[in-house]
N, C-alpha and C positions, 0 to 999 in steps of 0.2 A: 209391292213395298214402295215405301217411301223415302228417300234418301237424300241429301244433298249432293249435286255435283261438286265437284273440285272448284268453279268458279264459284258457285253460291256458299263456299264453307270461309271464303277469305274475303275482307273486307281490302279492296285495290285501295282505294281512296283515303282508307283510313292509315294503313301500311304507309302510304307514301308519303301522307303528312308525317307520322312519327319518322320516318327514315327517308330524308330528304337525299336526293340525286343532283347532280349538276350543280349549277350557280348556288342553289338552294342550300346544297350540303355543304356548302365550303365557306359559305355566309353565316349560316348557323353555327357553325363548330369554332371559326373565328373569333366568334364575337359570344360564345360560351362560356360563364365561368366553371372550377370546377365544384364550383357550390352547385351552380344548377345542374349541371352534369351528374353529380353526385345524386340528385334529386330525380332525375331520371332513370338511373338505376334503382336507388330504392323502391321507386312504383312498381318498375318490371322485376322487381329481386321478390316482393311480398305476395305480385299475380302469379310467379314461376313456383312458389315455396307451397302456394295453396293447391298447386296441380300435382307439385312433387308428391304431396303425401297422401292423392290418388291412386299411384303407382305403387302395385307390390314392390316392388324390386327395391326403393326407394323407405315403402313400411320397414320390410327384413334390415337393409345396411341402417337406418336411422334406431330402429326399435331396439335392435340390438345393443345398441351404446346407450339404453336407455333415454332418447333424446325425445321429446313430444313436442306437439306443435305449436308451442305458447313457448316453449324455449327458443324459437328465431325470430326476434324481434325487427330485423334488419340485417345488413349488410356486415356490421361489426361485429354480428353471432355468427358469421359463416363458418370461422373456423372451429366452432363446435361439432360441424357436419364432418364424418370423415368421408376423405377421399377414396375417390374407386379408380379402378383402369380395365383395360381391355381384359386382364384376368379376370375380374368380378364379372362380366359382360359374357364372357363366353363359358364361365359356371351358371351363369344364370341359364345359356342358352340351352347346357348339356343338361339342367334340374329342370327345363320347362321346353323342351322341341316343340317345335322348330324354330321359333322365334325370340325366344326367351319371354321372362315375365317383367323388362325396363321400356316396352314402349309405352306401356298403357294405354293399348288398341280398345280393350274391352270387347264389347256384342257386336250388336246389330247398328249400334248408332254410332258407331266413330265414325272421324272424318275422313273423308279419302286418302291412303295410304300408301306414301310412293315406299318402294322398297329396293335396296341396293346393296351389296357389300363393298368390304373395303380390300385392296390390293391384296393383302397376307403376306405384306413387308416383312412383318416380324412373326409368321405363323400363321395358321388356318385362317380364311379371313372371315370379317366380323357383320353380321350383319348391322345393315344401316335402314332406318326409319324415318322418314317425315308426313308430316301432313302437310294441308297446304301453306300454311300462316308458317312455320318452321324452312319449309321449302322453299318458298319467294322470297324471305328477305336472306336467306341464305344465298339466293341468286342474288337477290339485289345487293348482298355488300360487294361482291363479285365486280358487278357491273359496274357500280358506282366508285368504285378501286379505279377500274380500267380508264372512265369517262376523265379522273381527276389524272392521271398520269398518261392523258393526253390521247385516248382513243375516240376518234370523229367518226361520223358516218359516211367519212369519204373512204375509210378504212376498209381493208378484207382480211377478214383474221386469220389464221391457221393454226387450228390445235392440234395437238399430238399429247393429249392425253389419252388413256383408254376408254374402252367401252366395254360392251358385254356388260357383266353383273357389276363389273367397278363404277364405283357412283361418279370419280373423277370428271370422265368426260362428259358425259349427260349434263353435270349439274354446269357445267364450264358452257357449254353448249347453251343452254337453259339461260344463263346470266347474260350473252353476248346477244341474244335473240329475243328474251324479255326488257332489258333495261339499257340498251345501245340500241345503236340503228346501223351497226356495222355488218359485211356480210360477212357468214362464216362457213368455214370450213372443216368438215369434223373428220380431218385425214386420221386422226389416233396411232398407233402404236405401229412400227416397222412391221409385225405381223398384220395390222389389219389393213396399212395400207406401203406397201414395199417402200424403202427408203427413194429411191432413184424415180418412181412414181409421185415422190410425196416433192419433189423438188422440182419436177415437170409441170405440177399440179399449181405451184408456186407461182411459176413464171408464165403458163397461162392465163392465171384468173388475176393475177396482177396483184399479189399478196403483200401485206405492207405490215403485218404485225404477225409475230407468231406468239403461240403460249403455250405452255406445259414444262417438265421437267427439262433442267439445263442439260442434263448428260447427254440427253439424243437430240437435243437442240443441237449441241456444237458435234454430235455426230452426223449429223444433216445437211451440218455447214460444210464435212468434209466430201461428203457426198455430191454439192453443188458445185465444189472446188474439182474434182475428179471427172466429172460430167461437163465443165464447162459451163456451168448456168447463168454465171453472177454476171453476166452481160445481158440475162434476161431478168433477175431477178433484183428487184429495187425493198428489200425489206429494210424497214426505217426504226421499228419498235420490237423486243423481246421482252414479256414478262410473262417473267418464270419463278423457278426458287432456288437463288443463287446458293444460300448456304455459308458453307465456311469460305466457296471460291471467288476468285478474281474475278470479278463484270467484265475486267478490260479482257480476260484472255476471250469471251464468250463473244464479246464486240468487237472485237479485231476477226474474230473467224467469222464472221456476216458481216464482215467490212465498213465499220462502224456505225451497224444498228444500236439504238439505244436498250440498255437493259435494266429492267425495273425486277424488283424484288416483294417479293411477298410469302406469309406464311398463314398454314391452317390444316387443320384434319379432319379426313370423311367424319367424325362425329360432329363437329360443332362449324364447319364451314371454315369460312377466311376468318380469320385471329385480325392479323394486321398487315400493314402494306406501306409500300413506300410511297411517298409525293412527289410530285416536279421537282422537289428539289433533290432529291435522293438521300437524302440523311435521317437516317434511321426509320425504322418500320413503326408506323400510326396503331395502337389498337385500337380498334372498331370500338368503343369503350360507352357509346351507347347500346351498344345491342352484346356485347361481351365484357365478361370480369375477369381478367384476369392476375393471377396469383403467383406469383417463384415463391417455390418452396426449394429447400435443402436437398439432396438428393439423399444425403446419409438419412436427417434427422426429420424431414419434414417440415421445419421450422420455417418462417418468412424469412429471406434473406433480404440482405441489405442493399438498396441500389446501388448498380454497377459488380454487386455478386452474382456469380452464375447460381441458376435453380429450374426447378422441372417446372415445365408451364402447365399449372393449375387452370381449366377454364368453367366458366359455367356460363352456359347461353341464354343470356337473361329475355330471349325472345320466345324460344324456343319451349313453350307452354301446352301446346296441343298432343304431337304424337312424339316419347321417346325424352324426354327432358335431361337435359344434361347439366347436372349440378355437380361440381366438384370435380369434373374428370381430367385426372393426370394425363396427360398425353405422353410423359417421357422422352421428352422434348426440350432441348437447355435452352437458357438464354440469359441475357443480361438488361436491365432498365437502362438505359440513357439518363445522362444528366442534362439538365435545362426543358423549357416549352419550346415546340415548334411552330408551324405556323399555324397548327387546331390546337384545341383545349388536351385532346387526346396523349398522353403518354405515351411514350417511343420507346423500342425493343430494340435491340442489335440484331436480331432474324436467328433463325434456323443454325445451331452451333454444334451440332449431336445428340444422339439417345441415349441419355441415361442406362438403358435395358439394355443397350449395345456398349456400354463401358466396358471394355476389358481393365483389370488391372494385373501388370507386369511388374513383378519386384517393388509393389509398393505405389508403384506409378498408375494413378488412372489414367486412360487414353481411351481415345474417341475415334474410331476407325474414320469418319468422315473430317477430319482434322486432316488427314493425308493429303485431300485434292489440293488443299491451298498450297500445299510442299511441293509437288509437281507439276503445277501447270505455268503456262509460260514458257516451256522448252521445246523448244524443236526438235529435240531426239525424242519425247514421250507422245503417248495422245491423249493423257492424262487421263487412260482408264486405269484402272487398279483392284483387285479383292483382297481380301485378308483370311485368312485360314490360321484359326487359333486350336492349338494343340497341348495336351499336358503329357507328358513321360510318364515312364515305371516310377519314377521320384517324386513324383506331385508335382512337378516344375512345369508352368505355362511358358509357351512361348508362341511368338506370332510372326507368320511368313507373310509377308508382301509381295503379290504377283503383280509387274508393272508393266506396261506393255511399251517397247523401245521401237523407233520406226531404223534405229539402231546407230552406232557409235556411241553407247550411253556406259557409263561405266559403275559397274554393282556395289563396290566396294564405296565409292564417291557418293552414289544413293542413299547406299545403306547409313554413310556418316550425315547424309542432309537430315534423313526421319530421324536418328538418333538425337540430333542437336535440336529438330524442331517439335520433336514427342517427347523428350527428355528421357528416353530411354532406349535400350537397345532392340532392335527386330531384324529377321531374318530379310532379307531382298532377292529375288526372282525376276529375272528379267524374259520376257517371252515378245512374239511378234504382234504386230497392229492384230486386233481382232480376238486375241489368245486368251481371253478373259473373258469374252460374251458368253461363252454358255454358261460359264457359274455367275455372274452378274444378272444373266438375262436382258441385255441392255434392250434388244432388239423385240421383246415381248413383254416386259412389264414396266409399265410408266414410271416406276423408281426402282432402279439396279440395286441388285442385294452387291453388298460392300463388304459383308463380315459374315462367312461361315465359321461358325463357333463348333469345331469338333469333341469338345473335351467331353461331351456327352453322347458319344455315339457310340 
């Protein structure tokens, strides 16, 4: 049987021409106008929609609304298409096991396919599939971001992203090894490589850059302090997911290493990231079309207003096209133009599907992190439990790790002022939330446990 290998299925030179990296990247997008950028997006969207109509998932999703191919002539018509989310993908898997019908894999003539799953932060893990083109552009977007932020061939990168079936650690490794010239250490989570061994690796191999989720990165700093390793560890740069948290706390924990923020999800890859000036996250608009839609009504929000991030991967036209995927992560767009032609967003501000409504107030558990960090008496670790009493009244208990000397009532008042609603506060010793958050085993710790449906 004749079939293409991974590298025969992808035109590397054409990809690098379409998605430049290094100096070519900044030169192109500093000079590009919005009209030129929109023209690039329109060409990609036309090709993407042609592929979308070949995929049974979209045939059903769009056909149920009476949409025909001629109805969508360009990006101006994209709002005619329905959004979808993980619930729809999981329903597809249930109806068409084991992979679902959203990948468009076809028969023996499909391109080589990379298979992973999500981490299952909000439920059962979801399948993730990539063809060579979609996978390598996904890798490239991260690699070129790292390089723009300052990653050089002299750097040694320590990754605390998870591996196994989870996509994160694998594609970050591919991003660094395929599109930078840095040395890469795939340490993984605390269950893959014990934390004390991780800081030893950092010292032994001269690690200068750490990448991963900031929760575990901060935990490793405590381990490095306890092991008295900072005289041997010379970390200069952290590239993680800061979200609502103050980067200063992470930088201080690692003795002045400079922290950069970026955002993406498993289905889409990198969507946005900071530049060297660290003034907002640039949306990679040559590859991603980002809409911000109202959490309640699904209508486009005004600039500066918070909305769900709905993403269309303009480049992903081989396996598993992604057209108006609702991440249920919220953010807002920033005013003004930055260094590049791309628009900028504030970054991850919480999940709308983790939003808790208490006494008429919308509350996002991730917002708690910013309210309790930078305090010597607290570790910064917490978990929220939401319960409903016999009378149908919802309440949230926030369990916070304390090193000692914390006043529960004072913390409850801090949260009340910051969140706009009263919550219960329970204190526990350092490490006391670890079994609930699973911080040592998951690349994204659990922060909300909703017991109302149990």
